[in-house]
C-alpha positions as CSV (number, residue, x, y, z in Angstrom):
1,X,57.3,-9.2,49.5
2,X,56.4,-9.4,45.9
3,X,55.1,-6.7,43.0
4,X,52.8,-9.6,41.5
5,X,51.9,-8.7,37.7
6,X,49.0,-10.3,36.3
7,X,48.4,-11.6,32.5
8,X,44.6,-11.6,32.5
9,X,44.7,-14.0,29.4
10,X,45.7,-17.6,29.4
11,X,48.0,-17.6,27.2
12,X,51.9,-18.5,28.9
13,X,54.0,-17.2,25.8
14,X,52.9,-13.8,26.6
15,X,53.2,-14.5,30.3
16,X,56.7,-15.4,29.5
17,X,57.5,-12.5,27.1
18,X,56.0,-9.9,29.7
19,X,58.6,-11.7,32.2
20,X,61.0,-11.4,29.6
21,X,60.6,-7.5,29.3
22,X,60.7,-6.6,33.0
23,X,63.3,-8.9,33.7
24,X,66.1,-5.7,33.5
25,X,63.7,-4.1,36.6
26,X,64.5,-6.9,39.0
27,X,68.4,-5.1,39.2
28,X,66.4,-2.6,41.3
29,X,66.4,-5.7,44.1
30,X,62.2,-6.4,43.9
31,X,60.8,-9.5,43.6
32,X,58.8,-9.7,40.7
33,X,56.6,-12.3,39.7
34,X,54.8,-12.4,36.4
35,X,51.3,-14.7,37.1
36,X,49.4,-16.4,34.1
37,X,45.2,-16.1,34.7
38,X,45.0,-19.5,33.5
39,X,40.7,-19.1,33.4
40,X,41.2,-16.1,30.9
41,X,40.4,-16.7,27.0
42,X,43.7,-16.5,25.1
43,X,43.7,-13.1,24.2
44,X,41.7,-10.3,25.3
45,X,40.6,-8.5,22.0
46,X,37.4,-6.5,22.8
47,X,35.5,-5.3,25.7
48,X,33.4,-8.1,26.1
49,X,36.4,-10.5,27.1
50,X,38.0,-7.6,28.8
51,X,34.9,-7.8,30.9
52,X,34.4,-11.4,31.3
53,X,37.8,-11.5,33.1
54,X,37.3,-9.2,35.8
55,X,35.7,-11.8,38.3
56,X,38.5,-14.6,38.1
57,X,41.5,-11.5,38.1
58,X,39.7,-10.3,41.3
59,X,39.8,-13.9,43.0
60,X,43.3,-14.1,41.8
61,X,44.4,-11.2,43.0
62,X,42.7,-11.4,46.3
63,X,44.3,-15.3,46.6
64,X,48.0,-13.2,46.0
65,X,47.7,-10.4,48.9
66,X,49.5,-12.7,51.9
67,X,52.5,-12.4,49.9
68,X,51.7,-9.2,47.7
69,X,53.2,-6.0,47.8
70,X,51.4,-4.4,44.7
71,X,49.5,-5.6,41.6
72,X,49.9,-5.2,37.8
73,X,47.4,-5.6,35.8
74,X,49.0,-6.7,32.4
75,X,46.3,-5.8,29.6
76,X,46.1,-3.1,28.0
77,X,42.9,-1.6,28.5
78,X,43.1,-2.7,32.3
79,X,40.2,-4.6,33.0
80,X,39.0,-4.4,36.3
81,X,41.4,-1.9,37.8
82,X,38.9,0.3,39.4
83,X,37.4,-2.7,40.8
84,X,41.0,-4.3,42.1
85,X,41.7,-0.9,43.3
86,X,38.5,-0.5,45.6
87,X,39.2,-4.0,46.7
88,X,42.6,-4.8,47.4
89,X,44.8,-3.6,50.3
90,X,47.7,-2.7,47.9
91,X,48.4,-0.7,45.1
92,X,47.2,-1.4,41.9
93,X,48.2,-0.5,38.5
94,X,47.3,-0.8,34.6
95,X,49.7,-1.0,31.9
96,X,47.7,1.2,30.0
97,X,47.1,4.1,32.4
98,X,50.6,4.0,33.1
99,X,51.9,4.0,29.3
100,X,49.6,7.1,28.4
101,X,51.5,8.6,31.5
102,X,54.7,7.9,30.3
103,X,53.9,8.8,27.1
104,X,53.0,12.1,27.9
105,X,56.5,12.8,29.8
106,X,57.9,12.0,26.2
107,X,56.2,13.5,23.8
108,X,53.7,16.2,22.8
109,X,51.6,13.5,21.0
110,X,51.0,10.0,21.3
111,X,50.5,7.4,18.9
112,X,49.0,3.5,20.1
113,X,49.5,0.6,18.1
114,X,46.5,-1.2,19.0
115,X,46.0,-5.3,17.9
116,X,42.9,-5.3,15.9
117,X,40.2,-2.5,15.2
118,X,38.0,-3.9,17.9
119,X,40.3,-2.7,20.6
120,X,40.5,0.8,19.3
121,X,37.0,1.6,21.0
122,X,38.0,0.7,24.6
123,X,40.8,2.5,23.9
124,X,39.3,5.8,23.3
125,X,36.7,5.5,26.0
126,X,39.8,4.9,29.0
127,X,41.3,8.1,27.1
128,X,38.5,10.1,27.5
129,X,37.7,9.3,31.1
130,X,41.6,10.0,31.7
131,X,41.2,13.2,29.8
132,X,44.1,13.2,27.3
133,X,42.2,13.2,24.1
134,X,43.9,16.3,23.3
135,X,47.0,14.3,23.2
136,X,46.2,11.3,21.4
137,X,47.4,11.5,17.9
138,X,46.0,8.7,16.3
139,X,45.0,4.8,17.7
140,X,45.7,2.3,14.7
141,X,45.1,-1.8,14.5
142,X,47.3,-3.9,13.1
143,X,45.1,-6.2,12.1
144,X,46.7,-9.1,13.7
145,X,45.3,-11.2,17.0
146,X,47.4,-11.6,19.9
147,X,48.7,-15.1,18.9
148,X,49.8,-13.7,15.5
149,X,52.2,-11.8,17.5
150,X,54.3,-14.4,17.7
151,X,55.5,-14.2,14.2
152,X,58.2,-11.8,14.2
153,X,58.5,-11.3,10.2
154,X,54.7,-10.6,9.8
155,X,54.4,-9.0,13.0
156,X,57.3,-6.3,12.6
157,X,56.6,-5.5,9.6
158,X,53.1,-4.3,10.0
159,X,54.3,-2.6,13.1
160,X,56.1,-0.4,11.4
161,X,54.2,0.5,8.5
162,X,51.4,1.2,11.2
163,X,54.3,3.0,13.2
164,X,55.0,5.5,10.3
165,X,51.6,6.6,9.6
166,X,51.1,7.0,13.6
167,X,54.0,9.3,12.7
168,X,54.1,10.5,9.4
169,X,50.0,11.2,8.9
170,X,48.5,11.2,12.1
171,X,51.7,13.6,13.8
172,X,52.8,11.4,16.8
173,X,56.1,11.8,18.5
174,X,55.8,8.9,21.0
175,X,54.5,5.6,20.4
176,X,52.6,3.2,22.6
177,X,52.7,-0.7,22.1
178,X,49.1,-1.1,22.9
179,X,49.2,-4.9,24.0
180,X,51.3,-6.7,26.7
181,X,52.8,-9.2,23.7
182,X,54.6,-6.9,22.6
183,X,58.0,-6.1,24.1
184,X,60.2,-8.0,22.1
185,X,59.7,-5.0,18.9
186,X,60.1,-2.2,21.3
187,X,63.8,-1.3,20.7
188,X,63.8,-2.8,16.9
189,X,61.0,-0.2,16.3
190,X,62.6,2.9,18.1
191,X,65.3,2.3,15.5
192,X,63.4,1.9,12.6
193,X,61.2,5.3,13.1
194,X,63.3,7.3,15.1
195,X,60.8,7.7,18.1
196,X,60.4,6.8,21.7
197,X,58.1,4.0,21.9
198,X,56.5,3.0,25.4
199,X,56.6,-0.9,26.3
200,X,53.4,-0.7,28.7
201,X,54.1,-3.3,31.1
202,X,57.7,-1.6,31.2
203,X,55.8,1.5,32.1
204,X,53.8,0.0,34.6
205,X,56.4,-2.2,36.6
206,X,58.8,1.2,36.6
207,X,55.9,3.4,38.4
208,X,55.0,0.8,41.0
209,X,58.9,0.1,41.6
210,X,59.1,3.9,42.6
211,X,56.2,4.1,44.1
212,X,56.9,1.0,46.6
213,X,60.7,2.3,47.2
214,X,59.6,5.7,48.4
215,X,56.5,4.1,50.2
216,X,58.6,1.8,52.5
217,X,61.3,4.3,52.7
218,X,59.0,7.0,54.6
């Protein structure tokens, strides 16, 4: 049985980055496949785009069910998370929820590096629903679109600037990368800032693997 990690946008480059980020976790023995929702937009950067992918994401996830032991929704914002949990016969993880839970174990106050200002309101709605607003230090945007994340020099310089502000001005002692396409910057950012940095796809897949292993052992 396979753990499917579904990228709800249509960017194969983002999916390839997710695949590389979670590849070390394949050493635990689980078959993990990263899948692209080709009906999605090139990037999910606002609430409308997030809402519009729920129906095709549901159809894609349902089509994978004969082979699936679990599903990870690889978009920060977790579009369709509760709908998929209601409809599918397997466990479903959202990378945003998983990243926050992981961050709470590694620091007292977490900061989020968002991609665009339009992303922040939906992040805050989710954090409010999770009841973690008192642990949120700040949510700051890079001002870069999903496609811009592939430019390493521009992106890393801006991430360092935003991460520094979250650490020094907002008091964050752990950072979350607020997009599925940022994993390549996690280790360099940790070295530059001296803080734990959470990649949300790695966080969700790690949680999924532990859950599935325990469930199958019993």
